[in-house]
Legacy VTK file of the C-alpha trace (Angstrom):
# vtk DataFile Version 3.0
C-alpha trace
ASCII
DATASET POLYDATA
POINTS 278 float
215.957 251.765 -167.792
219.625 250.816 -167.861
221.598 250.241 -171.047
221.990 246.578 -170.072
218.203 246.193 -169.832
217.769 247.768 -173.256
220.336 245.402 -174.781
218.571 242.465 -173.156
215.239 243.483 -174.695
216.823 243.821 -178.136
218.061 240.238 -177.981
214.840 238.937 -176.452
212.607 240.479 -179.130
215.153 240.210 -181.938
214.347 243.818 -182.679
215.942 247.232 -182.328
212.910 249.051 -183.715
211.678 252.318 -182.241
208.156 253.397 -183.178
207.691 257.138 -183.465
204.376 258.308 -182.033
203.991 261.516 -184.059
200.237 261.992 -183.843
198.587 264.325 -186.327
194.825 264.653 -185.940
194.566 265.314 -189.678
196.070 261.891 -190.423
194.628 259.538 -187.827
191.459 257.579 -188.673
188.591 260.027 -188.640
186.325 257.808 -186.536
188.725 258.377 -183.609
187.902 262.088 -183.536
184.641 261.218 -181.792
186.623 259.828 -178.839
187.084 261.875 -175.672
190.871 261.754 -176.153
191.593 260.772 -179.776
195.374 261.149 -179.432
195.634 258.758 -176.501
193.112 256.355 -178.039
195.208 256.218 -181.204
198.479 255.773 -179.306
197.072 253.078 -177.028
195.883 251.027 -179.996
199.248 251.374 -181.779
201.157 250.433 -178.615
198.971 247.410 -177.861
199.427 246.182 -181.439
203.211 246.704 -181.721
204.795 246.386 -178.270
206.057 242.847 -178.923
207.749 243.935 -182.168
209.724 246.963 -180.982
211.862 247.991 -178.019
211.170 251.724 -177.868
208.555 254.416 -178.399
209.431 257.984 -179.358
206.765 260.677 -179.220
207.861 263.861 -180.978
206.853 266.456 -178.409
205.876 269.097 -180.996
202.997 266.892 -182.140
201.550 267.147 -178.630
202.444 270.745 -177.778
200.569 271.915 -180.866
197.296 270.770 -179.248
197.912 272.687 -176.038
196.849 271.278 -172.682
194.870 268.443 -174.292
197.928 267.353 -176.237
200.177 267.485 -173.182
197.685 265.472 -171.136
197.504 262.884 -173.932
201.302 262.657 -173.926
201.398 262.062 -170.179
198.638 259.444 -170.409
200.535 257.717 -173.214
203.822 257.423 -171.327
202.050 256.434 -168.113
200.255 253.695 -170.049
203.523 252.386 -171.499
205.313 252.471 -168.139
202.501 250.645 -166.344
201.633 248.045 -168.960
204.897 247.544 -170.874
207.678 248.578 -168.470
210.250 246.795 -170.638
209.852 249.496 -173.307
212.464 252.245 -173.673
210.778 255.646 -173.991
212.231 258.663 -175.768
210.991 262.233 -175.459
211.928 263.696 -178.829
212.031 267.233 -177.503
215.365 268.545 -178.858
215.775 270.793 -175.856
218.885 272.904 -175.284
219.286 275.912 -172.996
221.408 277.248 -170.135
221.995 275.029 -167.126
219.155 276.078 -164.813
216.607 275.883 -167.614
217.991 272.513 -168.733
217.528 271.219 -165.193
213.850 272.125 -165.402
213.477 270.467 -168.792
215.167 267.350 -167.416
212.860 267.215 -164.390
209.814 267.672 -166.618
210.646 264.753 -168.899
212.402 262.408 -166.482
210.445 262.951 -163.261
207.000 264.327 -164.124
206.429 262.465 -167.394
208.623 259.463 -166.611
210.574 259.147 -169.867
213.760 257.079 -170.022
215.494 259.529 -172.343
215.247 262.892 -174.061
216.813 264.350 -177.209
218.981 267.403 -176.606
220.660 269.938 -178.899
224.383 270.409 -178.100
224.867 273.934 -179.461
225.099 275.633 -176.048
227.664 273.158 -174.811
228.564 271.295 -171.652
226.591 273.213 -169.039
223.392 272.907 -171.054
223.675 269.109 -171.368
225.126 267.928 -168.046
221.902 268.712 -166.104
220.236 265.961 -168.159
223.176 263.596 -167.642
222.938 263.966 -163.870
219.832 261.725 -163.687
220.585 258.123 -162.724
219.604 255.490 -165.308
218.248 258.171 -167.638
219.708 258.813 -171.066
220.479 261.979 -172.987
220.341 261.595 -176.755
222.510 264.283 -178.310
221.871 265.539 -181.825
225.039 264.693 -183.736
224.355 264.283 -187.458
220.714 264.616 -188.411
218.852 263.299 -191.454
217.511 266.599 -192.803
219.028 268.480 -195.748
219.844 271.458 -193.525
222.287 269.281 -191.574
224.893 270.342 -194.121
224.471 274.016 -193.144
226.492 273.551 -189.949
227.002 269.951 -188.820
229.450 268.948 -191.557
231.314 272.256 -191.751
234.993 271.981 -190.999
236.379 273.895 -188.047
240.168 273.803 -188.112
239.937 270.946 -190.628
237.597 268.968 -188.359
233.863 268.502 -189.017
231.661 270.091 -186.363
229.626 266.928 -185.705
232.866 265.056 -184.933
233.796 267.773 -182.454
230.403 267.299 -180.770
231.006 263.546 -180.493
234.551 263.861 -179.174
234.012 266.705 -176.706
230.769 265.285 -175.292
232.553 262.063 -174.335
234.521 264.096 -171.751
231.445 265.434 -169.942
230.267 264.212 -166.547
228.272 260.972 -166.798
228.973 260.684 -170.533
228.151 256.988 -170.166
224.501 258.087 -170.247
224.885 259.664 -173.691
223.342 258.371 -176.884
223.475 260.143 -180.245
221.113 260.939 -183.102
222.582 259.981 -186.477
220.275 260.098 -189.491
219.871 257.001 -191.638
220.383 259.145 -194.726
223.945 259.720 -193.456
224.806 256.001 -193.312
228.129 256.547 -195.073
229.303 258.605 -192.093
228.651 255.839 -189.571
232.003 254.103 -190.028
233.892 257.190 -188.836
231.319 257.914 -186.133
231.904 254.447 -184.694
235.631 255.162 -184.372
234.758 258.107 -182.096
231.861 256.594 -180.101
232.327 252.824 -180.463
230.182 251.871 -177.472
227.342 254.408 -177.528
223.807 253.735 -178.712
222.765 255.608 -181.847
219.164 256.658 -182.462
218.712 256.498 -186.224
215.716 258.211 -187.831
215.140 258.339 -191.561
214.731 254.657 -192.469
211.756 254.231 -194.771
209.882 257.429 -195.575
213.074 259.525 -195.696
214.963 257.021 -197.810
217.441 255.541 -195.337
218.589 251.954 -195.881
218.442 249.575 -192.901
221.099 247.213 -194.256
223.573 250.055 -194.807
222.940 251.513 -191.369
223.525 248.141 -189.717
226.625 247.402 -191.794
228.414 250.517 -190.581
226.615 251.338 -187.332
226.305 248.141 -185.298
228.677 247.480 -182.417
229.193 244.549 -180.040
225.952 245.384 -178.194
224.012 246.127 -181.415
224.053 249.790 -180.387
221.259 250.961 -182.682
217.675 252.102 -182.287
216.060 252.455 -185.703
213.077 254.795 -185.674
210.097 254.565 -187.987
207.130 256.856 -187.523
204.844 257.581 -190.473
205.586 254.301 -192.217
204.130 252.367 -189.274
201.526 254.446 -187.494
199.834 255.695 -190.677
199.850 252.380 -192.537
196.049 252.683 -192.625
193.556 255.410 -191.793
190.661 252.981 -191.499
189.339 250.936 -188.571
192.165 248.429 -189.085
194.870 251.054 -188.444
196.411 249.229 -185.466
196.519 245.897 -187.270
198.076 247.566 -190.318
200.689 249.207 -188.083
201.539 245.809 -186.630
202.026 244.364 -190.113
204.486 247.139 -190.997
206.306 246.802 -187.670
206.557 243.028 -188.064
208.108 243.389 -191.520
210.851 245.579 -190.073
211.287 243.338 -187.017
211.679 240.266 -189.211
214.335 242.037 -191.285
216.107 242.995 -188.068
215.905 239.435 -186.742
217.572 238.168 -189.902
220.317 240.785 -189.565
220.867 239.790 -185.934
221.071 236.094 -186.769
223.753 236.756 -189.373
225.646 239.381 -187.387
229.103 238.755 -186.001
229.886 241.404 -183.368
232.925 243.508 -184.163
235.765 242.024 -182.186
233.721 238.872 -181.605
234.146 235.380 -182.997
LINES 1 279
278 0 1 2 3 4 5 6 7 8 9 10 11 12 13 14 15 16 17 18 19 20 21 22 23 24 25 26 27 28 29 30 31 32 33 34 35 36 37 38 39 40 41 42 43 44 45 46 47 48 49 50 51 52 53 54 55 56 57 58 59 60 61 62 63 64 65 66 67 68 69 70 71 72 73 74 75 76 77 78 79 80 81 82 83 84 85 86 87 88 89 90 91 92 93 94 95 96 97 98 99 100 101 102 103 104 105 106 107 108 109 110 111 112 113 114 115 116 117 118 119 120 121 122 123 124 125 126 127 128 129 130 131 132 133 134 135 136 137 138 139 140 141 142 143 144 145 146 147 148 149 150 151 152 153 154 155 156 157 158 159 160 161 162 163 164 165 166 167 168 169 170 171 172 173 174 175 176 177 178 179 180 181 182 183 184 185 186 187 188 189 190 191 192 193 194 195 196 197 198 199 200 201 202 203 204 205 206 207 208 209 210 211 212 213 214 215 216 217 218 219 220 221 222 223 224 225 226 227 228 229 230 231 232 233 234 235 236 237 238 239 240 241 242 243 244 245 246 247 248 249 250 251 252 253 254 255 256 257 258 259 260 261 262 263 264 265 266 267 268 269 270 271 272 273 274 275 276 277
């Protein structure tokens, strides 16, 4: 999916919601455990109930790897189902990969070619040659961890190196890499106050923003400081949507939660004047 297609879907659906598919067999409705593939059955129901209210799905890969081959097969079935039935959806492999170049190439092929994701999250710690193999894929996106929503983010990401915060160095340096136009960035919703400065460094890039809802992030604050002329935000919600109910009505309950967020987003979009616009 191209960035232009993603922007088009945001305006069409009046939504920039990303639903996180973080499936925990201890939390899904217990009647699904009798299914041949409870993970895929759960995901399919959530997707069918919410696809018109969001523009992206983001499985956290750890929630599938923990179940071994069955989990990996369920992940592949999930993304194949989305790509075949809802090809307008932007898909994110929340894998947080990061390794030397040759290994990164293999990770990129696994997520972009075998599984068919549109994007993958990548850790920047090993630098340029660990990220550019992901950036080499046409119309695929690399979502770089910049400033995350967890408390431990302050251990390194905000430390000053020569009077310059490390996360700012990541943003600035990464913009010089080959095919940097394919970069997006993870910025936690709990760090909304940082977004104004982040937008001075990466004014045109999409930001994937986790942490709204269960982690305490505020949608209005994120939009106030993080939106750009193309909206430029994907707001992720996982637990707050997919675990809205653990009964037989779980998909319907998820849709209710997703619609509440989508309606708030639609109102924001209606009242939003793009920066630099009229």
